[in-house]
All heavy atoms as TSV, in Angstrom:
chain	resi	resn	atom	element	x	y	z
A	1	THR	N	N	-15.249	-0.900	-24.386
A	1	THR	CA	C	-13.880	-0.498	-24.228
A	1	THR	C	C	-13.527	-0.492	-22.727
A	1	THR	O	O	-12.397	-0.898	-22.358
A	1	THR	CB	C	-13.730	0.947	-24.785
A	1	THR	OG1	O	-14.088	0.920	-26.148
A	1	THR	CG2	C	-12.278	1.377	-24.611
A	2	GLY	N	N	-14.416	-0.074	-21.888
A	2	GLY	CA	C	-14.174	-0.065	-20.419
A	2	GLY	C	C	-13.973	-1.465	-19.905
A	2	GLY	O	O	-13.075	-1.698	-19.090
A	3	ASP	N	N	-14.715	-2.446	-20.405
A	3	ASP	CA	C	-14.521	-3.841	-19.983
A	3	ASP	C	C	-13.141	-4.363	-20.427
A	3	ASP	O	O	-12.526	-5.146	-19.715
A	3	ASP	CB	C	-15.626	-4.733	-20.568
A	3	ASP	CG	C	-16.983	-4.515	-19.935
A	3	ASP	OD1	O	-16.984	-3.953	-18.822
A	3	ASP	OD2	O	-17.981	-4.895	-20.549
A	4	ALA	N	N	-12.697	-3.922	-21.559
A	4	ALA	CA	C	-11.410	-4.393	-22.036
A	4	ALA	C	C	-10.243	-3.745	-21.286
A	4	ALA	O	O	-9.222	-4.427	-21.090
A	4	ALA	CB	C	-11.259	-4.081	-23.566
A	5	LEU	N	N	-10.394	-2.574	-20.842
A	5	LEU	CA	C	-9.345	-1.860	-20.168
A	5	LEU	C	C	-9.265	-2.111	-18.634
A	5	LEU	O	O	-8.264	-1.827	-17.960
A	5	LEU	CB	C	-9.436	-0.338	-20.394
A	5	LEU	CG	C	-9.203	0.079	-21.851
A	5	LEU	CD1	C	-9.421	1.557	-21.961
A	5	LEU	CD2	C	-7.847	-0.314	-22.348
A	6	ALA	N	N	-10.396	-2.540	-18.076
A	6	ALA	CA	C	-10.509	-2.725	-16.601
A	6	ALA	C	C	-9.420	-3.634	-15.990
A	6	ALA	O	O	-8.863	-3.270	-14.944
A	6	ALA	CB	C	-11.933	-3.237	-16.252
A	7	PRO	N	N	-9.085	-4.752	-16.563
A	7	PRO	CA	C	-8.041	-5.597	-15.992
A	7	PRO	C	C	-6.662	-4.855	-15.883
A	7	PRO	O	O	-5.975	-4.956	-14.915
A	7	PRO	CB	C	-7.958	-6.814	-16.947
A	7	PRO	CG	C	-9.259	-6.890	-17.532
A	7	PRO	CD	C	-9.763	-5.472	-17.745
A	8	ALA	N	N	-6.342	-4.066	-16.926
A	8	ALA	CA	C	-5.094	-3.373	-16.894
A	8	ALA	C	C	-5.099	-2.268	-15.818
A	8	ALA	O	O	-4.086	-2.044	-15.124
A	8	ALA	CB	C	-4.828	-2.731	-18.248
A	9	VAL	N	N	-6.228	-1.623	-15.665
A	9	VAL	CA	C	-6.344	-0.610	-14.635
A	9	VAL	C	C	-6.217	-1.189	-13.228
A	9	VAL	O	O	-5.452	-0.664	-12.383
A	9	VAL	CB	C	-7.679	0.208	-14.741
A	9	VAL	CG1	C	-7.882	1.078	-13.579
A	9	VAL	CG2	C	-7.715	0.931	-16.064
A	10	VAL	N	N	-6.849	-2.310	-12.956
A	10	VAL	CA	C	-6.750	-2.924	-11.681
A	10	VAL	C	C	-5.346	-3.474	-11.397
A	10	VAL	O	O	-4.804	-3.340	-10.302
A	10	VAL	CB	C	-7.829	-4.093	-11.561
A	10	VAL	CG1	C	-7.641	-4.878	-10.317
A	10	VAL	CG2	C	-9.219	-3.496	-11.632
A	11	LEU	N	N	-4.728	-4.044	-12.429
A	11	LEU	CA	C	-3.348	-4.488	-12.280
A	11	LEU	C	C	-2.407	-3.331	-11.993
A	11	LEU	O	O	-1.528	-3.446	-11.088
A	11	LEU	CB	C	-2.885	-5.218	-13.535
A	11	LEU	CG	C	-1.466	-5.779	-13.509
A	11	LEU	CD1	C	-1.278	-6.756	-12.394
A	11	LEU	CD2	C	-1.097	-6.358	-14.866
A	12	GLY	N	N	-2.562	-2.237	-12.651
A	12	GLY	CA	C	-1.767	-1.056	-12.425
A	12	GLY	C	C	-1.955	-0.521	-10.992
A	12	GLY	O	O	-1.012	-0.112	-10.300
A	13	GLN	N	N	-3.196	-0.528	-10.530
A	13	GLN	CA	C	-3.460	-0.067	-9.202
A	13	GLN	C	C	-2.776	-0.981	-8.126
A	13	GLN	O	O	-2.259	-0.565	-7.169
A	13	GLN	CB	C	-4.993	-0.059	-8.955
A	13	GLN	CG	C	-5.390	0.462	-7.580
A	13	GLN	CD	C	-5.183	1.984	-7.409
A	13	GLN	OE1	O	-4.864	2.693	-8.374
A	13	GLN	NE2	N	-5.315	2.445	-6.221
A	14	ALA	N	N	-2.844	-2.296	-8.359
A	14	ALA	CA	C	-2.228	-3.296	-7.431
A	14	ALA	C	C	-0.761	-3.076	-7.395
A	14	ALA	O	O	-0.154	-3.077	-6.306
A	14	ALA	CB	C	-2.577	-4.732	-7.895
A	15	ILE	N	N	-0.114	-2.912	-8.487
A	15	ILE	CA	C	1.322	-2.701	-8.541
A	15	ILE	C	C	1.700	-1.346	-7.930
A	15	ILE	O	O	2.705	-1.178	-7.253
A	15	ILE	CB	C	1.915	-2.849	-9.962
A	15	ILE	CG1	C	1.725	-4.298	-10.440
A	15	ILE	CG2	C	3.326	-2.374	-10.053
A	15	ILE	CD1	C	1.983	-4.514	-11.868
A	16	GLY	N	N	0.872	-0.358	-8.201
A	16	GLY	CA	C	1.107	1.005	-7.620
A	16	GLY	C	C	1.050	0.986	-6.141
A	16	GLY	O	O	1.851	1.703	-5.439
A	17	ARG	N	N	0.153	0.236	-5.543
A	17	ARG	CA	C	0.063	0.150	-4.091
A	17	ARG	C	C	1.326	-0.520	-3.524
A	17	ARG	O	O	1.748	-0.181	-2.379
A	17	ARG	CB	C	-1.182	-0.614	-3.611
A	17	ARG	CG	C	-2.479	0.067	-3.896
A	17	ARG	CD	C	-2.535	1.420	-3.246
A	17	ARG	NE	N	-2.545	2.422	-4.263
A	17	ARG	CZ	C	-2.258	3.691	-4.065
A	17	ARG	NH1	N	-1.948	4.194	-2.940
A	17	ARG	NH2	N	-2.263	4.499	-5.099
A	18	LEU	N	N	1.899	-1.451	-4.223
A	18	LEU	CA	C	3.174	-2.085	-3.773
A	18	LEU	C	C	4.297	-1.006	-3.788
A	18	LEU	O	O	5.141	-1.013	-2.922
A	18	LEU	CB	C	3.514	-3.270	-4.634
A	18	LEU	CG	C	2.605	-4.489	-4.485
A	18	LEU	CD1	C	3.060	-5.558	-5.473
A	18	LEU	CD2	C	2.591	-5.001	-3.082
A	19	GLY	N	N	4.228	-0.120	-4.766
A	19	GLY	CA	C	5.189	0.978	-4.818
A	19	GLY	C	C	5.008	1.940	-3.651
A	19	GLY	O	O	5.994	2.387	-3.059
A	20	CYS	N	N	3.758	2.140	-3.278
A	20	CYS	CA	C	3.464	3.008	-2.095
A	20	CYS	C	C	4.059	2.347	-0.822
A	20	CYS	O	O	4.596	3.056	0.034
A	20	CYS	CB	C	1.958	3.240	-1.908
A	20	CYS	SG	S	1.266	4.399	-3.095
A	21	PHE	N	N	3.918	1.059	-0.740
A	21	PHE	CA	C	4.449	0.355	0.410
A	21	PHE	C	C	5.939	0.499	0.464
A	21	PHE	O	O	6.545	0.774	1.530
A	21	PHE	CB	C	4.028	-1.124	0.370
A	21	PHE	CG	C	4.515	-1.942	1.553
A	21	PHE	CD1	C	3.966	-1.704	2.836
A	21	PHE	CD2	C	5.532	-2.862	1.461
A	21	PHE	CE1	C	4.404	-2.396	3.921
A	21	PHE	CE2	C	5.970	-3.530	2.528
A	21	PHE	CZ	C	5.421	-3.339	3.767
A	22	SER	N	N	6.589	0.379	-0.672
A	22	SER	CA	C	8.067	0.507	-0.745
A	22	SER	C	C	8.514	1.900	-0.356
A	22	SER	O	O	9.568	2.091	0.247
A	22	SER	CB	C	8.577	0.159	-2.114
A	22	SER	OG	O	8.294	-1.189	-2.431
A	23	ALA	N	N	7.734	2.933	-0.793
A	23	ALA	CA	C	8.102	4.278	-0.482
A	23	ALA	C	C	7.715	4.732	0.927
A	23	ALA	O	O	8.245	5.681	1.428
A	23	ALA	CB	C	7.431	5.222	-1.507
A	24	GLY	N	N	6.755	4.004	1.508
A	24	GLY	CA	C	6.365	4.349	2.883
A	24	GLY	C	C	5.190	5.373	2.915
A	24	GLY	O	O	4.842	5.864	3.981
A	25	CYS	N	N	4.581	5.641	1.780
A	25	CYS	CA	C	3.470	6.578	1.798
A	25	CYS	C	C	2.145	5.841	1.885
A	25	CYS	O	O	2.131	4.597	1.860
A	25	CYS	CB	C	3.493	7.466	0.551
A	25	CYS	SG	S	3.239	6.549	-0.989
A	26	CYS	N	N	1.063	6.554	2.054
A	26	CYS	CA	C	-0.273	6.020	2.131
A	26	CYS	C	C	-0.414	4.962	3.239
A	26	CYS	O	O	-1.093	3.986	3.076
A	26	CYS	CB	C	-0.686	5.354	0.742
A	26	CYS	SG	S	-0.433	6.405	-0.681
A	27	TYR	N	N	0.192	5.223	4.327
A	27	TYR	CA	C	0.188	4.315	5.475
A	27	TYR	C	C	-1.149	4.394	6.174
A	27	TYR	O	O	-1.924	5.330	6.077
A	27	TYR	CB	C	1.337	4.585	6.402
A	27	TYR	CG	C	1.410	6.043	6.807
A	27	TYR	CD1	C	0.708	6.467	7.937
A	27	TYR	CD2	C	2.153	6.977	6.124
A	27	TYR	CE1	C	0.750	7.796	8.322
A	27	TYR	CE2	C	2.231	8.285	6.472
A	27	TYR	CZ	C	1.529	8.705	7.611
A	27	TYR	OH	O	1.551	10.024	7.935
A	28	GLY	N	N	-1.366	3.365	7.070
A	28	GLY	CA	C	-2.626	3.289	7.845
A	28	GLY	C	C	-2.462	3.799	9.268
A	28	GLY	O	O	-1.452	4.449	9.594
A	29	ARG	N	N	-3.465	3.521	10.077
A	29	ARG	CA	C	-3.467	3.954	11.447
A	29	ARG	C	C	-2.512	3.149	12.307
A	29	ARG	O	O	-2.145	2.012	11.982
A	29	ARG	CB	C	-4.839	3.824	12.015
A	29	ARG	CG	C	-5.827	4.773	11.430
A	29	ARG	CD	C	-7.177	4.586	12.111
A	29	ARG	NE	N	-8.106	5.563	11.571
A	29	ARG	CZ	C	-9.293	5.760	11.997
A	29	ARG	NH1	N	-9.742	5.050	13.034
A	29	ARG	NH2	N	-10.101	6.639	11.464
A	30	GLU	N	N	-2.189	3.746	13.450
A	30	GLU	CA	C	-1.406	3.025	14.403
A	30	GLU	C	C	-2.125	1.781	14.920
A	30	GLU	O	O	-3.324	1.791	15.111
A	30	GLU	CB	C	-1.123	3.954	15.603
A	30	GLU	CG	C	-0.082	3.441	16.619
A	30	GLU	CD	C	0.283	4.438	17.638
A	30	GLU	OE1	O	0.128	5.639	17.421
A	30	GLU	OE2	O	0.701	3.962	18.737
A	31	THR	N	N	-1.420	0.697	15.145
A	31	THR	CA	C	-2.043	-0.559	15.538
A	31	THR	C	C	-1.116	-1.407	16.372
A	31	THR	O	O	0.075	-1.146	16.499
A	31	THR	CB	C	-2.503	-1.352	14.283
A	31	THR	OG1	O	-3.235	-2.486	14.721
A	31	THR	CG2	C	-1.303	-1.746	13.455
A	32	ASP	N	N	-1.660	-2.465	16.895
A	32	ASP	CA	C	-0.835	-3.438	17.628
A	32	ASP	C	C	-1.038	-4.878	17.115
A	32	ASP	O	O	-0.719	-5.847	17.800
A	32	ASP	CB	C	-1.111	-3.359	19.174
A	32	ASP	CG	C	-2.556	-3.651	19.502
A	32	ASP	OD1	O	-3.373	-3.821	18.604
A	32	ASP	OD2	O	-2.871	-3.658	20.706
A	33	VAL	N	N	-1.551	-5.025	15.931
A	33	VAL	CA	C	-1.763	-6.358	15.307
A	33	VAL	C	C	-0.415	-6.973	14.980
A	33	VAL	O	O	0.568	-6.234	14.736
A	33	VAL	CB	C	-2.651	-6.296	14.044
A	33	VAL	CG1	C	-4.050	-5.809	14.387
A	33	VAL	CG2	C	-2.063	-5.360	13.009
A	34	PRO	N	N	-0.299	-8.270	14.922
A	34	PRO	CA	C	0.991	-8.953	14.679
A	34	PRO	C	C	1.613	-8.609	13.307
A	34	PRO	O	O	2.834	-8.688	13.160
A	34	PRO	CB	C	0.679	-10.418	14.767
A	34	PRO	CG	C	-0.657	-10.524	15.333
A	34	PRO	CD	C	-1.358	-9.235	15.251
A	35	TRP	N	N	0.791	-8.251	12.326
A	35	TRP	CA	C	1.328	-7.954	10.989
A	35	TRP	C	C	1.595	-6.487	10.761
A	35	TRP	O	O	1.775	-6.061	9.616
A	35	TRP	CB	C	0.420	-8.552	9.926
A	35	TRP	CG	C	-0.963	-8.011	9.986
A	35	TRP	CD1	C	-1.434	-6.853	9.378
A	35	TRP	CD2	C	-2.087	-8.577	10.637
A	35	TRP	NE1	N	-2.793	-6.681	9.661
A	35	TRP	CE2	C	-3.172	-7.751	10.453
A	35	TRP	CE3	C	-2.280	-9.757	11.389
A	35	TRP	CZ2	C	-4.442	-8.034	11.015
A	35	TRP	CZ3	C	-3.506	-10.017	11.913
A	35	TRP	CH2	C	-4.556	-9.176	11.711
A	36	ALA	N	N	1.616	-5.706	11.826
A	36	ALA	CA	C	1.852	-4.262	11.671
A	36	ALA	C	C	3.249	-4.060	11.086
A	36	ALA	O	O	4.173	-4.847	11.227
A	36	ALA	CB	C	1.783	-3.619	13.020
A	37	VAL	N	N	3.387	-2.924	10.387
A	37	VAL	CA	C	4.613	-2.564	9.750
A	37	VAL	C	C	5.217	-1.350	10.431
A	37	VAL	O	O	4.440	-0.384	10.761
A	37	VAL	CB	C	4.364	-2.251	8.252
A	37	VAL	CG1	C	5.628	-1.733	7.591
A	37	VAL	CG2	C	3.842	-3.468	7.541
A	38	THR	N	N	6.452	-1.338	10.678
A	38	THR	CA	C	7.155	-0.170	11.291
A	38	THR	C	C	8.173	0.376	10.308
A	38	THR	O	O	9.120	-0.307	9.996
A	38	THR	CB	C	7.802	-0.581	12.627
A	38	THR	OG1	O	6.831	-1.150	13.458
A	38	THR	CG2	C	8.468	0.627	13.314
A	39	PHE	N	N	7.914	1.593	9.871
A	39	PHE	CA	C	8.835	2.201	8.964
A	39	PHE	C	C	9.947	2.923	9.734
A	39	PHE	O	O	9.707	3.445	10.773
A	39	PHE	CB	C	8.113	3.217	8.024
A	39	PHE	CG	C	7.150	2.606	7.101
A	39	PHE	CD1	C	5.788	2.671	7.351
A	39	PHE	CD2	C	7.552	1.962	5.950
A	39	PHE	CE1	C	4.860	2.089	6.515
A	39	PHE	CE2	C	6.664	1.397	5.117
A	39	PHE	CZ	C	5.311	1.475	5.386
A	40	ARG	N	N	11.178	2.841	9.259
A	40	ARG	CA	C	12.297	3.453	9.983
A	40	ARG	C	C	13.159	4.378	9.127
A	40	ARG	O	O	14.094	4.926	9.609
A	40	ARG	CB	C	13.186	2.335	10.507
A	40	ARG	CG	C	12.449	1.385	11.444
A	40	ARG	CD	C	13.377	0.499	12.196
A	40	ARG	NE	N	12.691	-0.582	12.938
A	40	ARG	CZ	C	12.055	-0.414	14.041
A	40	ARG	NH1	N	11.952	0.783	14.606
A	40	ARG	NH2	N	11.441	-1.420	14.632
A	41	ASP	N	N	12.774	4.638	7.930
A	41	ASP	CA	C	13.541	5.458	6.999
A	41	ASP	C	C	13.295	6.955	7.200
A	41	ASP	O	O	12.118	7.404	6.963
A	41	ASP	CB	C	13.241	5.081	5.553
A	41	ASP	CG	C	14.172	5.723	4.552
A	41	ASP	OD1	O	15.166	6.317	4.974
A	41	ASP	OD2	O	13.895	5.609	3.361
A	42	ALA	N	N	14.248	7.666	7.650
A	42	ALA	CA	C	14.117	9.110	7.868
A	42	ALA	C	C	13.804	9.840	6.536
A	42	ALA	O	O	13.122	10.872	6.540
A	42	ALA	CB	C	15.363	9.708	8.497
A	43	TYR	N	N	14.337	9.328	5.460
A	43	TYR	CA	C	14.075	9.990	4.140
A	43	TYR	C	C	12.558	9.956	3.815
A	43	TYR	O	O	11.988	10.954	3.343
A	43	TYR	CB	C	14.865	9.273	3.057
A	43	TYR	CG	C	14.688	9.875	1.663
A	43	TYR	CD1	C	15.310	11.074	1.323
A	43	TYR	CD2	C	13.883	9.277	0.734
A	43	TYR	CE1	C	15.166	11.608	0.091
A	43	TYR	CE2	C	13.677	9.805	-0.543
A	43	TYR	CZ	C	14.344	11.011	-0.844
A	43	TYR	OH	O	14.172	11.565	-2.074
A	44	ALA	N	N	11.912	8.796	4.074
A	44	ALA	CA	C	10.484	8.725	3.821
A	44	ALA	C	C	9.731	9.688	4.754
A	44	ALA	O	O	8.721	10.291	4.326
A	44	ALA	CB	C	9.976	7.314	4.064
A	45	MET	N	N	10.209	9.874	5.954
A	45	MET	CA	C	9.564	10.837	6.891
A	45	MET	C	C	9.643	12.260	6.343
A	45	MET	O	O	8.707	13.000	6.388
A	45	MET	CB	C	10.211	10.731	8.265
A	45	MET	CG	C	9.572	11.653	9.281
A	45	MET	SD	S	10.285	11.545	10.929
A	45	MET	CE	C	11.940	12.244	10.618
A	46	ARG	N	N	10.850	12.605	5.804
A	46	ARG	CA	C	11.048	13.942	5.329
A	46	ARG	C	C	10.282	14.183	4.028
A	46	ARG	O	O	9.740	15.304	3.792
A	46	ARG	CB	C	12.522	14.212	5.056
A	46	ARG	CG	C	13.346	14.400	6.324
A	46	ARG	CD	C	14.749	14.880	5.996
A	46	ARG	NE	N	15.437	14.163	4.984
A	46	ARG	CZ	C	16.195	13.117	5.177
A	46	ARG	NH1	N	16.387	12.632	6.358
A	46	ARG	NH2	N	16.837	12.541	4.176
A	47	GLN	N	N	10.224	13.163	3.178
A	47	GLN	CA	C	9.579	13.356	1.821
A	47	GLN	C	C	8.088	13.309	1.838
A	47	GLN	O	O	7.380	14.108	1.183
A	47	GLN	CB	C	10.135	12.366	0.845
A	47	GLN	CG	C	11.650	12.512	0.530
A	47	GLN	CD	C	11.868	13.908	-0.104
A	47	GLN	OE1	O	11.162	14.286	-1.020
A	47	GLN	NE2	N	12.869	14.575	0.371
A	48	VAL	N	N	7.501	12.307	2.517
A	48	VAL	CA	C	6.039	12.101	2.463
A	48	VAL	C	C	5.366	12.132	3.852
A	48	VAL	O	O	4.181	11.855	3.965
A	48	VAL	CB	C	5.678	10.822	1.700
A	48	VAL	CG1	C	6.050	10.912	0.276
A	48	VAL	CG2	C	6.314	9.627	2.340
A	49	GLY	N	N	6.135	12.356	4.918
A	49	GLY	CA	C	5.554	12.481	6.254
A	49	GLY	C	C	5.257	11.120	6.903
A	49	GLY	O	O	4.403	11.079	7.778
A	50	THR	N	N	5.932	10.075	6.492
A	50	THR	CA	C	5.741	8.767	7.044
A	50	THR	C	C	6.080	8.783	8.551
A	50	THR	O	O	7.081	9.326	8.920
A	50	THR	CB	C	6.590	7.689	6.338
A	50	THR	OG1	O	6.316	7.739	4.970
A	50	THR	CG2	C	6.345	6.326	6.883
A	51	ARG	N	N	5.198	8.171	9.348
A	51	ARG	CA	C	5.476	8.079	10.801
A	51	ARG	C	C	6.489	6.984	10.969
A	51	ARG	O	O	6.284	5.842	10.589
A	51	ARG	CB	C	4.197	7.815	11.549
A	51	ARG	CG	C	3.175	8.953	11.411
A	51	ARG	CD	C	1.875	8.622	12.077
A	51	ARG	NE	N	2.120	8.489	13.513
A	51	ARG	CZ	C	1.188	8.024	14.336
A	51	ARG	NH1	N	-0.017	7.687	13.860
A	51	ARG	NH2	N	1.455	7.883	15.597
A	52	VAL	N	N	7.568	7.297	11.619
A	52	VAL	CA	C	8.673	6.282	11.828
A	52	VAL	C	C	8.613	5.766	13.293
A	52	VAL	O	O	8.105	6.468	14.163
A	52	VAL	CB	C	10.053	6.880	11.512
A	52	VAL	CG1	C	10.172	7.182	10.064
A	52	VAL	CG2	C	10.370	8.088	12.341
A	53	ASP	N	N	9.049	4.525	13.426
A	53	ASP	CA	C	9.146	3.847	14.721
A	53	ASP	C	C	7.803	3.710	15.388
A	53	ASP	O	O	7.692	3.645	16.609
A	53	ASP	CB	C	10.128	4.556	15.623
A	53	ASP	CG	C	11.529	4.497	15.083
A	53	ASP	OD1	O	11.893	3.494	14.503
A	53	ASP	OD2	O	12.226	5.498	15.278
A	54	VAL	N	N	6.706	3.620	14.584
A	54	VAL	CA	C	5.377	3.423	15.087
A	54	VAL	C	C	4.756	2.298	14.259
A	54	VAL	O	O	4.759	2.341	13.049
A	54	VAL	CB	C	4.473	4.700	14.879
A	54	VAL	CG1	C	3.080	4.471	15.340
A	54	VAL	CG2	C	5.078	5.873	15.597
A	55	PRO	N	N	4.212	1.224	14.925
A	55	PRO	CA	C	3.575	0.136	14.175
A	55	PRO	C	C	2.301	0.626	13.502
A	55	PRO	O	O	1.427	1.237	14.167
A	55	PRO	CB	C	3.257	-0.911	15.245
A	55	PRO	CG	C	3.683	-0.366	16.546
A	55	PRO	CD	C	4.249	0.989	16.351
A	56	LEU	N	N	2.169	0.406	12.196
A	56	LEU	CA	C	1.055	0.899	11.401
A	56	LEU	C	C	0.418	-0.208	10.629
A	56	LEU	O	O	1.077	-1.198	10.282
A	56	LEU	CB	C	1.545	1.981	10.437
A	56	LEU	CG	C	2.223	3.224	11.014
A	56	LEU	CD1	C	2.884	4.020	9.899
A	56	LEU	CD2	C	1.305	4.098	11.804
A	57	HIS	N	N	-0.879	-0.060	10.342
A	57	HIS	CA	C	-1.545	-0.996	9.457
A	57	HIS	C	C	-0.952	-0.866	8.031
A	57	HIS	O	O	-0.800	0.265	7.557
A	57	HIS	CB	C	-3.040	-0.691	9.344
A	57	HIS	CG	C	-3.887	-1.354	10.347
A	57	HIS	ND1	N	-4.147	-2.725	10.359
A	57	HIS	CD2	C	-4.498	-0.906	11.448
A	57	HIS	CE1	C	-4.927	-3.030	11.380
A	57	HIS	NE2	N	-5.162	-1.939	12.041
A	58	PRO	N	N	-0.633	-1.957	7.395
A	58	PRO	CA	C	-0.112	-1.877	6.031
A	58	PRO	C	C	-1.258	-1.727	4.996
A	58	PRO	O	O	-1.543	-2.660	4.248
A	58	PRO	CB	C	0.676	-3.213	5.871
A	58	PRO	CG	C	-0.061	-4.151	6.746
A	58	PRO	CD	C	-0.524	-3.311	7.901
A	59	THR	N	N	-1.881	-0.650	5.002
A	59	THR	CA	C	-3.030	-0.409	4.110
A	59	THR	C	C	-2.671	-0.583	2.650
A	59	THR	O	O	-3.547	-0.999	1.816
A	59	THR	CB	C	-3.737	0.916	4.351
A	59	THR	OG1	O	-2.747	1.927	4.192
A	59	THR	CG2	C	-4.333	0.979	5.748
A	60	GLN	N	N	-1.448	-0.314	2.274
A	60	GLN	CA	C	-1.047	-0.450	0.926
A	60	GLN	C	C	-1.102	-1.934	0.522
A	60	GLN	O	O	-1.514	-2.256	-0.645
A	60	GLN	CB	C	0.418	0.022	0.731
A	60	GLN	CG	C	0.726	1.348	1.380
A	60	GLN	CD	C	1.318	1.235	2.747
A	60	GLN	OE1	O	0.964	0.333	3.545
A	60	GLN	NE2	N	2.240	2.078	3.131
A	61	ILE	N	N	-0.719	-2.826	1.412
A	61	ILE	CA	C	-0.785	-4.271	1.077
A	61	ILE	C	C	-2.227	-4.715	0.997
A	61	ILE	O	O	-2.585	-5.527	0.160
A	61	ILE	CB	C	-0.001	-5.072	2.182
A	61	ILE	CG1	C	1.469	-4.629	2.190
A	61	ILE	CG2	C	-0.133	-6.564	1.925
A	61	ILE	CD1	C	2.218	-4.896	0.872
A	62	TYR	N	N	-3.072	-4.248	1.941
A	62	TYR	CA	C	-4.487	-4.573	1.906
A	62	TYR	C	C	-5.107	-4.247	0.555
A	62	TYR	O	O	-5.827	-5.073	-0.079
A	62	TYR	CB	C	-5.265	-3.866	2.993
A	62	TYR	CG	C	-4.830	-4.100	4.434
A	62	TYR	CD1	C	-5.181	-3.170	5.414
A	62	TYR	CD2	C	-4.164	-5.236	4.840
A	62	TYR	CE1	C	-4.827	-3.371	6.733
A	62	TYR	CE2	C	-3.775	-5.426	6.121
A	62	TYR	CZ	C	-4.100	-4.484	7.079
A	62	TYR	OH	O	-3.777	-4.682	8.406
A	63	GLU	N	N	-4.864	-3.044	0.113
A	63	GLU	CA	C	-5.434	-2.614	-1.196
A	63	GLU	C	C	-4.874	-3.361	-2.333
A	63	GLU	O	O	-5.557	-3.737	-3.290
A	63	GLU	CB	C	-5.227	-1.109	-1.373
A	63	GLU	CG	C	-6.001	-0.631	-2.632
A	63	GLU	CD	C	-5.973	0.865	-2.746
A	63	GLU	OE1	O	-5.541	1.597	-1.873
A	63	GLU	OE2	O	-6.463	1.308	-3.841
A	64	SER	N	N	-3.561	-3.646	-2.314
A	64	SER	CA	C	-2.917	-4.417	-3.345
A	64	SER	C	C	-3.528	-5.824	-3.470
A	64	SER	O	O	-3.829	-6.265	-4.556
A	64	SER	CB	C	-1.426	-4.473	-3.161
A	64	SER	OG	O	-0.810	-5.158	-4.213
A	65	LEU	N	N	-3.685	-6.474	-2.313
A	65	LEU	CA	C	-4.316	-7.817	-2.302
A	65	LEU	C	C	-5.726	-7.750	-2.875
A	65	LEU	O	O	-6.160	-8.616	-3.614
A	65	LEU	CB	C	-4.273	-8.428	-0.940
A	65	LEU	CG	C	-2.916	-8.777	-0.438
A	65	LEU	CD1	C	-2.981	-9.231	1.046
A	65	LEU	CD2	C	-2.304	-9.922	-1.301
A	66	ALA	N	N	-6.480	-6.761	-2.414
A	66	ALA	CA	C	-7.868	-6.579	-2.926
A	66	ALA	C	C	-7.902	-6.396	-4.442
A	66	ALA	O	O	-8.725	-7.024	-5.122
A	66	ALA	CB	C	-8.555	-5.446	-2.234
A	67	CYS	N	N	-6.963	-5.631	-4.967
A	67	CYS	CA	C	-6.948	-5.386	-6.422
A	67	CYS	C	C	-6.533	-6.672	-7.181
A	67	CYS	O	O	-7.092	-6.991	-8.217
A	67	CYS	CB	C	-5.969	-4.282	-6.749
A	67	CYS	SG	S	-6.577	-2.671	-6.315
A	68	PHE	N	N	-5.591	-7.440	-6.589
A	68	PHE	CA	C	-5.227	-8.703	-7.237
A	68	PHE	C	C	-6.456	-9.698	-7.188
A	68	PHE	O	O	-6.660	-10.424	-8.148
A	68	PHE	CB	C	-4.067	-9.332	-6.603
A	68	PHE	CG	C	-2.742	-8.783	-7.010
A	68	PHE	CD1	C	-1.871	-8.226	-6.117
A	68	PHE	CD2	C	-2.357	-8.741	-8.373
A	68	PHE	CE1	C	-0.610	-7.668	-6.508
A	68	PHE	CE2	C	-1.143	-8.171	-8.769
A	68	PHE	CZ	C	-0.262	-7.676	-7.847
A	69	LEU	N	N	-7.245	-9.701	-6.154
A	69	LEU	CA	C	-8.452	-10.524	-6.054
A	69	LEU	C	C	-9.472	-10.073	-7.146
A	69	LEU	O	O	-10.090	-10.923	-7.790
A	69	LEU	CB	C	-9.052	-10.463	-4.672
A	69	LEU	CG	C	-8.320	-11.266	-3.623
A	69	LEU	CD1	C	-8.928	-11.012	-2.242
A	69	LEU	CD2	C	-8.296	-12.755	-3.932
A	70	ILE	N	N	-9.636	-8.787	-7.310
A	70	ILE	CA	C	-10.518	-8.250	-8.321
A	70	ILE	C	C	-10.050	-8.690	-9.682
A	70	ILE	O	O	-10.878	-9.052	-10.533
A	70	ILE	CB	C	-10.678	-6.734	-8.189
A	70	ILE	CG1	C	-11.404	-6.382	-6.907
A	70	ILE	CG2	C	-11.363	-6.124	-9.403
A	70	ILE	CD1	C	-11.373	-4.914	-6.554
A	71	LEU	N	N	-8.771	-8.595	-9.901
A	71	LEU	CA	C	-8.221	-8.992	-11.209
A	71	LEU	C	C	-8.493	-10.445	-11.491
A	71	LEU	O	O	-8.806	-10.852	-12.619
A	71	LEU	CB	C	-6.701	-8.701	-11.204
A	71	LEU	CG	C	-5.972	-9.056	-12.507
A	71	LEU	CD1	C	-6.466	-8.211	-13.681
A	71	LEU	CD2	C	-4.440	-8.878	-12.304
A	72	ALA	N	N	-8.308	-11.290	-10.477
A	72	ALA	CA	C	-8.537	-12.727	-10.613
A	72	ALA	C	C	-10.012	-13.044	-10.905
A	72	ALA	O	O	-10.339	-13.951	-11.679
A	72	ALA	CB	C	-8.126	-13.512	-9.368
A	73	ALA	N	N	-10.900	-12.241	-10.333
A	73	ALA	CA	C	-12.350	-12.477	-10.580
A	73	ALA	C	C	-12.684	-12.048	-11.947
A	73	ALA	O	O	-13.562	-12.581	-12.609
A	73	ALA	CB	C	-13.134	-11.687	-9.538
C-alpha cells in the first residue's frame, strides 16, 4: 500500500512547496546568488513573517524540484 501511495504523496509535497513559494513562507537564508528571490509583499510579512526586500534562497523551489525528481525516479 505504501508503494502505491508514495507517488501521490511526493506529488502533493512538490505542489505544496510551490504554494509555499507563492505565499512567501518557508523561505531560506539570506544570499547573494543570482537566482535569489526577494519578496516584497507586506501581507506575507504580517501573516507568516516573510523577510521583505532581502534576497533569499528559494528553498521552496529547491524542495519542489527534488520532489519532482523523486517522482520521476
